[in-house]
C-alpha positions in Angstrom: -80.4 -39.0 -4.8 -81.9 -36.9 -1.9 -85.4 -38.4 -2.4 -84.1 -42.0 -2.1 -82.1 -41.4 1.0 -84.3 -38.9 2.9 -86.2 -40.6 5.6 -83.7 -43.4 6.0 -83.0 -44.3 9.6 -79.4 -43.5 10.4 -77.9 -45.2 13.4 -74.4 -43.8 13.3 -72.9 -40.4 12.4 -69.2 -40.4 11.5 -67.6 -37.0 11.8 -64.2 -35.8 10.7 -62.6 -33.1 12.9 -60.4 -30.6 11.0 -62.3 -28.7 8.4 -65.5 -30.5 9.4 -66.6 -30.5 13.0 -64.0 -27.9 14.0 -63.9 -24.3 12.9 -60.7 -22.5 12.0 -60.0 -21.9 15.7 -60.2 -25.7 16.2 -63.4 -25.3 18.3 -66.8 -27.1 18.1 -69.6 -24.5 17.7 -72.6 -24.4 20.0 -74.9 -25.3 17.1 -72.8 -28.4 16.3 -72.8 -29.4 19.9 -76.6 -29.0 20.2 -77.3 -31.1 17.1 -74.9 -33.8 18.2 -76.5 -33.9 21.6 -80.0 -34.2 20.1 -78.9 -37.1 17.8 -77.4 -38.9 20.8 -80.6 -38.4 22.7 -82.4 -40.0 19.8 -80.2 -43.1 20.2 -77.8 -42.4 17.4 -74.1 -43.2 17.9 -71.7 -40.4 17.0 -68.2 -41.5 16.1 -65.2 -39.1 15.7 -63.4 -40.4 12.6 -60.2 -38.4 12.1 -56.6 -38.5 10.9 -55.5 -37.1 14.2 -53.6 -39.0 16.9 -55.9 -40.3 19.7 -54.2 -37.9 22.1 -55.3 -34.9 20.1 -58.9 -36.0 19.4 -60.1 -37.8 22.5 -60.6 -34.5 24.3 -63.1 -33.5 21.7 -65.1 -36.7 22.1 -65.0 -36.2 25.8 -66.2 -32.6 25.6 -69.2 -33.9 23.6 -69.8 -36.5 26.3 -69.7 -39.2 23.6 -69.6 -42.8 24.8 -69.0 -44.4 21.5 -66.1 -45.7 19.3 -63.3 -43.5 18.1 -61.5 -43.9 14.8 -58.0 -42.3 14.9 -55.1 -41.9 12.5 -57.4 -42.5 9.4 -58.3 -45.9 10.8 -54.8 -46.7 12.0 -56.4 -47.2 15.4 -59.9 -48.1 16.6 -60.9 -47.5 20.2 -64.0 -48.8 22.0 -66.4 -46.7 24.2 -64.4 -47.7 27.3 -61.2 -46.3 25.9 -59.7 -49.7 25.1 -57.7 -50.2 21.9 -59.5 -52.7 19.6 -57.1 -52.6 16.6 -53.8 -51.0 15.5 -52.6 -51.1 11.9 -48.9 -50.0 11.5 -47.0 -49.0 8.4 -44.0 -51.1 7.4 -40.8 -49.6 8.9 -38.9 -49.7 5.6 -41.7 -47.6 4.0 -41.3 -45.0 6.7 -37.5 -44.9 6.0 -38.1 -44.4 2.3 -40.6 -41.6 3.0 -38.3 -39.9 5.4 -35.6 -40.0 2.7 -38.1 -38.5 0.2 -38.9 -35.8 2.6 -35.2 -35.0 3.2 -34.5 -35.1 -0.5 -37.1 -32.5 -1.4 -36.8 -30.4 1.8 -40.5 -30.8 2.8 -42.0 -30.5 6.2 -43.3 -33.7 7.6 -45.1 -35.3 10.5 -45.2 -39.0 11.6 -47.1 -40.8 14.2 -46.3 -43.7 16.5 -48.8 -45.1 19.1 -47.1 -42.8 21.7 -45.8 -39.8 19.9 -46.2 -37.4 17.0 -43.0 -36.2 15.3 -43.0 -32.9 13.4 -39.4 -31.6 14.0 -36.4 -33.9 14.4 -36.9 -37.5 13.2 -35.7 -40.3 15.4 -32.7 -42.3 14.1 -34.0 -45.7 15.3 -36.8 -45.9 12.7 -36.8 -49.7 12.8 -37.3 -49.8 16.5 -40.6 -48.0 16.5 -44.1 -48.8 15.4 -45.4 -46.3 12.8 -49.1 -45.5 12.2 -48.9 -42.7 9.6 -46.5 -40.5 7.7 -47.4 -37.1 6.3 -45.8 -34.6 3.9 -46.6 -31.0 4.4 -45.7 -28.9 1.4 -46.6 -25.7 -0.5 -45.0 -26.5 -3.9 -47.4 -28.3 -6.2 -44.7 -29.6 -8.5 -42.8 -31.2 -5.6 -46.1 -32.6 -4.3 -46.7 -34.3 -7.7 -43.2 -35.6 -7.8 -43.6 -37.2 -4.3 -47.0 -38.6 -5.2 -45.5 -40.2 -8.3 -42.9 -41.9 -6.2 -45.4 -43.0 -3.5 -47.8 -44.5 -6.1 -45.1 -47.0 -7.2 -45.7 -48.6 -3.8 -48.9 -50.7 -4.1 -48.8 -51.5 -0.3 -49.8 -48.1 1.0 -52.9 -46.0 1.3 -52.4 -42.4 0.1 -54.8 -39.5 1.0 -54.7 -36.0 2.4 -56.3 -33.9 5.1 -55.8 -30.7 3.2 -54.7 -29.8 -0.4 -51.3 -28.9 1.0 -50.4 -32.3 2.4 -50.1 -36.0 1.7 -51.0 -38.7 4.2 -49.8 -42.3 4.1 -51.2 -45.2 5.9 -50.8 -49.0 5.5 -52.8 -50.4 2.5 -56.5 -50.8 3.3 -56.3 -48.6 6.3 -58.9 -45.9 5.9 -61.9 -44.5 7.7 -64.4 -46.5 5.7 -62.9 -49.9 6.6 -62.6 -48.8 10.3 -66.2 -47.8 10.4 -67.3 -51.1 8.9 -65.6 -52.8 11.8 -67.4 -50.5 14.2 -70.7 -51.2 12.5 -70.1 -55.0 12.8 -69.5 -54.6 16.5 -72.8 -52.7 17.1 -74.8 -54.7 14.7 -75.6 -52.2 12.0 -74.7 -51.8 8.3 -72.8 -49.0 6.5 -76.2 -48.1 4.9 -77.2 -46.8 8.3 -74.2 -44.5 8.5 -74.1 -40.7 7.8 -70.5 -39.7 7.1 -69.4 -36.1 7.0 -66.0 -34.8 5.9 -63.9 -32.4 3.7 -60.7 -34.1 2.5 -59.4 -37.1 0.6 -58.9 -39.1 3.9 -62.7 -38.8 4.2 -63.4 -39.9 0.6 -63.8 -43.6 1.3 -66.2 -43.2 4.2 -68.3 -40.7 2.2 -68.5 -43.0 -0.8 -69.4 -46.1 1.3 -71.7 -44.6 3.9 -75.5 -44.8 3.5 -75.3 -41.0 3.0 -72.0 -39.2 2.4 -72.0 -35.5 3.1 -69.3 -33.1 1.9 -68.7 -29.9 3.7 -69.2 -26.6 1.8 -65.4 -26.1 2.2 -64.6 -29.6 1.0 -62.1 -30.5 -1.8 -63.7 -30.7 -5.2 -63.3 -34.5 -5.5 -65.0 -35.0 -2.2 -68.0 -32.8 -3.2 -68.3 -34.7 -6.5 -68.4 -38.0 -4.7 -70.8 -37.0 -1.9 -74.6 -37.5 -1.8 -75.2 -34.1 -0.4 -73.2 -30.9 0.3 -73.8 -29.0 3.5 -72.6 -25.6 4.7 -68.9 -24.9 5.6 -67.2 -25.6 8.9 -67.4 -21.9 9.7 -71.2 -22.0 9.3 -72.3 -25.1 11.3 -72.3 -27.4 8.4 -72.2 -30.5 10.6 -75.3 -29.3 12.6 -77.2 -28.6 9.3 -76.4 -32.1 8.0 -77.5 -33.8 11.2 -80.7 -31.8 11.4 -81.7 -32.5 7.9 -80.7 -36.2 7.6 -81.0 -37.5 11.2 -83.4 -35.2 13.0 -85.5 -34.9 9.9 -85.9 -31.1 10.1 -86.6 -29.1 7.0 -83.9 -26.8 5.6 -84.7 -23.2 6.1 
Protein backbone atom coordinates (compact mmCIF):
# COMPACT_ATOMS: atom_id res chain seq x y z
CA UNK A 1 0.00 0.00 0.00
CA UNK A 2 2.74 2.40 1.02
CA UNK A 3 4.91 1.57 -1.98
CA UNK A 4 2.11 2.29 -4.45
CA UNK A 5 1.24 5.66 -2.92
CA UNK A 6 4.66 6.95 -1.90
CA UNK A 7 5.93 9.45 -4.43
CA UNK A 8 2.46 10.48 -5.58
CA UNK A 9 2.06 14.22 -6.00
CA UNK A 10 -0.46 15.45 -3.46
CA UNK A 11 -2.02 18.82 -4.22
CA UNK A 12 -4.35 19.17 -1.23
CA UNK A 13 -4.07 18.22 2.44
CA UNK A 14 -7.38 17.89 4.32
CA UNK A 15 -7.02 18.14 8.09
CA UNK A 16 -9.50 17.46 10.83
CA UNK A 17 -9.11 19.63 13.93
CA UNK A 18 -10.04 17.97 17.23
CA UNK A 19 -7.98 14.88 17.94
CA UNK A 20 -5.94 15.51 14.79
CA UNK A 21 -4.37 18.93 14.18
CA UNK A 22 -5.13 20.13 17.72
CA UNK A 23 -3.61 18.71 20.89
CA UNK A 24 -5.56 18.18 24.11
CA UNK A 25 -5.22 21.90 24.89
CA UNK A 26 -6.88 22.73 21.53
CA UNK A 27 -3.61 24.17 20.26
CA UNK A 28 -1.63 23.67 17.04
CA UNK A 29 1.93 22.60 17.84
CA UNK A 30 4.93 24.39 16.38
CA UNK A 31 5.94 21.25 14.46
CA UNK A 32 2.51 21.01 12.85
CA UNK A 33 2.65 24.69 11.95
CA UNK A 34 6.09 24.34 10.37
CA UNK A 35 5.11 21.32 8.27
CA UNK A 36 1.93 23.02 7.06
CA UNK A 37 3.85 26.17 6.14
CA UNK A 38 6.39 24.13 4.16
CA UNK A 39 3.60 22.31 2.31
CA UNK A 40 1.92 25.61 1.44
CA UNK A 41 5.28 26.99 0.27
CA UNK A 42 5.49 23.99 -2.04
CA UNK A 43 2.15 24.98 -3.59
CA UNK A 44 -0.06 22.49 -1.76
CA UNK A 45 -3.50 23.64 -0.58
CA UNK A 46 -4.28 22.92 3.07
CA UNK A 47 -7.97 22.66 3.89
CA UNK A 48 -9.37 22.49 7.41
CA UNK A 49 -12.13 19.86 7.29
CA UNK A 50 -13.97 19.76 10.60
CA UNK A 51 -17.23 19.05 12.37
CA UNK A 52 -16.94 22.40 14.10
CA UNK A 53 -18.97 25.50 13.38
CA UNK A 54 -17.18 27.97 11.11
CA UNK A 55 -17.06 30.44 14.01
CA UNK A 56 -14.90 28.07 16.06
CA UNK A 57 -12.58 26.89 13.29
CA UNK A 58 -11.86 29.92 11.10
CA UNK A 59 -9.47 31.36 13.68
CA UNK A 60 -7.28 28.25 13.34
CA UNK A 61 -7.16 28.61 9.56
CA UNK A 62 -6.33 32.31 9.98
CA UNK A 63 -3.57 31.56 12.49
CA UNK A 64 -1.99 29.25 9.90
CA UNK A 65 -2.33 32.02 7.30
CA UNK A 66 -4.26 29.66 5.03
CA UNK A 67 -5.88 31.16 1.96
CA UNK A 68 -7.81 28.07 0.99
CA UNK A 69 -11.25 26.52 1.26
CA UNK A 70 -12.82 25.59 4.59
CA UNK A 71 -15.11 22.61 5.20
CA UNK A 72 -17.21 23.12 8.35
CA UNK A 73 -19.95 21.16 10.17
CA UNK A 74 -18.82 17.87 8.51
CA UNK A 75 -19.50 19.35 5.07
CA UNK A 76 -22.68 21.13 6.14
CA UNK A 77 -20.98 24.29 4.91
CA UNK A 78 -18.19 24.97 2.39
CA UNK A 79 -16.45 28.35 2.40
CA UNK A 80 -14.16 29.73 -0.30
CA UNK A 81 -10.71 31.32 0.25
CA UNK A 82 -12.29 34.80 0.41
CA UNK A 83 -14.63 33.78 3.21
CA UNK A 84 -17.71 33.50 1.01
CA UNK A 85 -20.22 30.72 1.62
CA UNK A 86 -20.34 28.36 -1.36
CA UNK A 87 -22.79 25.82 -0.09
CA UNK A 88 -24.99 25.11 2.94
CA UNK A 89 -26.76 21.79 3.54
CA UNK A 90 -29.40 21.84 6.28
CA UNK A 91 -31.06 19.02 8.18
CA UNK A 92 -34.83 18.65 7.90
CA UNK A 93 -36.49 20.44 10.79
CA UNK A 94 -38.75 17.52 11.70
CA UNK A 95 -35.64 15.31 12.04
CA UNK A 96 -34.22 17.83 14.51
CA UNK A 97 -37.49 17.78 16.45
CA UNK A 98 -37.36 13.97 16.66
CA UNK A 99 -33.72 14.00 17.80
CA UNK A 100 -34.43 16.62 20.45
CA UNK A 101 -37.24 14.40 21.75
CA UNK A 102 -34.87 11.39 21.80
CA UNK A 103 -32.34 13.43 23.71
CA UNK A 104 -34.98 14.54 26.20
CA UNK A 105 -36.34 10.99 26.55
CA UNK A 106 -32.93 9.51 27.42
CA UNK A 107 -31.60 12.48 29.37
CA UNK A 108 -28.51 12.92 27.22
CA UNK A 109 -26.43 16.01 26.69
CA UNK A 110 -26.69 17.53 23.22
CA UNK A 111 -25.47 20.20 20.87
CA UNK A 112 -27.04 21.57 17.71
CA UNK A 113 -25.86 24.01 15.09
CA UNK A 114 -27.60 26.63 13.01
CA UNK A 115 -25.73 28.93 10.61
CA UNK A 116 -25.54 31.57 13.35
CA UNK A 117 -25.45 29.68 16.62
CA UNK A 118 -24.45 26.58 18.52
CA UNK A 119 -26.84 25.35 21.20
CA UNK A 120 -25.57 23.23 24.10
CA UNK A 121 -27.85 24.27 26.93
CA UNK A 122 -31.47 25.22 26.50
CA UNK A 123 -33.07 24.34 23.20
CA UNK A 124 -35.15 26.93 21.32
CA UNK A 125 -38.88 26.29 21.09
CA UNK A 126 -39.23 27.50 17.51
CA UNK A 127 -37.41 24.53 15.90
CA UNK A 128 -39.34 24.91 12.64
CA UNK A 129 -38.32 28.57 12.31
CA UNK A 130 -34.59 27.83 12.19
CA UNK A 131 -32.20 26.30 9.70
CA UNK A 132 -30.30 23.38 11.27
CA UNK A 133 -26.92 22.09 10.11
CA UNK A 134 -26.12 19.35 12.62
CA UNK A 135 -27.41 17.68 15.76
CA UNK A 136 -25.19 15.91 18.25
CA UNK A 137 -25.72 13.59 21.21
CA UNK A 138 -23.09 13.63 23.95
CA UNK A 139 -23.35 10.59 26.24
CA UNK A 140 -21.33 8.31 28.48
CA UNK A 141 -23.69 5.32 28.67
CA UNK A 142 -22.91 2.80 25.92
CA UNK A 143 -26.31 1.09 26.22
CA UNK A 144 -28.20 4.36 25.75
CA UNK A 145 -25.87 5.21 22.87
CA UNK A 146 -26.79 1.96 21.09
CA UNK A 147 -30.50 2.54 21.74
CA UNK A 148 -30.32 6.00 20.19
CA UNK A 149 -28.25 4.73 17.25
CA UNK A 150 -30.85 2.02 16.60
CA UNK A 151 -33.57 4.66 16.44
CA UNK A 152 -31.52 6.98 14.23
CA UNK A 153 -30.66 4.21 11.76
CA UNK A 154 -34.37 3.79 10.97
CA UNK A 155 -34.16 7.15 9.22
CA UNK A 156 -32.50 6.58 5.84
CA UNK A 157 -32.28 10.31 5.11
CA UNK A 158 -29.57 11.22 7.60
CA UNK A 159 -25.80 10.79 7.83
CA UNK A 160 -24.62 9.37 11.17
CA UNK A 161 -21.04 9.70 12.44
CA UNK A 162 -19.14 10.83 15.52
CA UNK A 163 -16.24 13.06 16.51
CA UNK A 164 -15.39 10.94 19.57
CA UNK A 165 -16.45 7.53 20.89
CA UNK A 166 -18.69 9.34 23.39
CA UNK A 167 -20.90 11.19 20.92
CA UNK A 168 -23.14 10.84 17.88
CA UNK A 169 -23.26 13.41 15.09
CA UNK A 170 -26.08 13.72 12.58
CA UNK A 171 -26.03 15.59 9.27
CA UNK A 172 -28.32 15.49 6.26
CA UNK A 173 -27.91 12.42 4.04
CA UNK A 174 -24.84 12.63 1.81
CA UNK A 175 -23.30 15.44 3.83
CA UNK A 176 -19.83 14.37 4.86
CA UNK A 177 -16.28 15.60 4.56
CA UNK A 178 -15.51 13.45 1.51
CA UNK A 179 -18.33 14.85 -0.60
CA UNK A 180 -17.43 18.40 0.44
CA UNK A 181 -13.79 17.83 -0.50
CA UNK A 182 -14.83 16.47 -3.92
CA UNK A 183 -16.56 19.79 -4.57
CA UNK A 184 -13.45 21.68 -3.47
CA UNK A 185 -11.33 19.50 -5.77
CA UNK A 186 -13.65 20.23 -8.70
CA UNK A 187 -13.28 23.95 -8.08
CA UNK A 188 -9.48 23.89 -8.07
CA UNK A 189 -9.15 21.33 -10.86
CA UNK A 190 -7.71 18.32 -9.08
CA UNK A 191 -8.99 14.83 -8.22
CA UNK A 192 -9.47 13.08 -4.89
CA UNK A 193 -6.46 10.93 -5.84
CA UNK A 194 -4.35 14.02 -5.19
CA UNK A 195 -5.72 14.52 -1.67
CA UNK A 196 -4.01 13.51 1.57
CA UNK A 197 -6.67 13.33 4.31
CA UNK A 198 -5.87 13.06 8.02
CA UNK A 199 -8.34 12.37 10.83
CA UNK A 200 -9.24 10.37 13.92
CA UNK A 201 -13.00 9.81 14.14
CA UNK A 202 -15.98 8.43 12.23
CA UNK A 203 -16.78 11.83 10.74
CA UNK A 204 -13.35 11.56 9.05
CA UNK A 205 -13.93 8.04 7.75
CA UNK A 206 -15.41 8.94 4.35
CA UNK A 207 -12.61 11.37 3.45
CA UNK A 208 -9.95 8.92 4.64
CA UNK A 209 -11.46 6.15 2.50
CA UNK A 210 -11.88 8.30 -0.61
CA UNK A 211 -8.69 10.35 -0.55
CA UNK A 212 -5.65 9.37 -2.57
CA UNK A 213 -4.04 8.64 0.77
CA UNK A 214 -6.03 8.39 3.99
CA UNK A 215 -4.07 8.79 7.20
CA UNK A 216 -5.36 7.83 10.64
CA UNK A 217 -3.97 9.44 13.75
CA UNK A 218 -2.25 7.21 16.30
CA UNK A 219 -5.12 8.08 18.66
CA UNK A 220 -7.81 7.37 16.03
CA UNK A 221 -10.79 5.10 16.59
CA UNK A 222 -10.14 1.49 15.54
CA UNK A 223 -12.42 1.55 12.48
CA UNK A 224 -10.63 4.64 11.18
CA UNK A 225 -7.24 2.95 11.61
CA UNK A 226 -8.50 -0.17 9.84
CA UNK A 227 -9.74 1.91 6.89
CA UNK A 228 -6.65 4.11 6.53
CA UNK A 229 -3.71 3.68 4.17
CA UNK A 230 -1.27 4.74 6.86
CA UNK A 231 -1.22 5.43 10.60
CA UNK A 232 0.75 8.37 11.91
CA UNK A 233 1.63 9.43 15.44
CA UNK A 234 -0.90 10.85 17.91
CA UNK A 235 -2.21 14.41 18.12
CA UNK A 236 0.01 14.89 21.17
CA UNK A 237 3.13 13.89 19.20
CA UNK A 238 2.86 15.98 16.01
CA UNK A 239 1.15 13.23 14.00
CA UNK A 240 -0.03 15.71 11.36
CA UNK A 241 3.48 17.06 10.83
CA UNK A 242 4.89 13.54 10.51
CA UNK A 243 2.29 12.60 7.89
CA UNK A 244 2.91 15.76 5.88
CA UNK A 245 6.67 15.31 6.00
CA UNK A 246 6.48 11.71 4.87
CA UNK A 247 3.79 11.93 2.20
CA UNK A 248 3.99 15.49 0.88
CA UNK A 249 7.48 16.76 1.66
CA UNK A 250 8.92 13.29 0.91
CA UNK A 251 11.13 13.14 3.95
CA UNK A 252 12.23 9.78 5.31
CA UNK A 253 10.86 8.64 8.66
CA UNK A 254 13.43 8.76 11.43
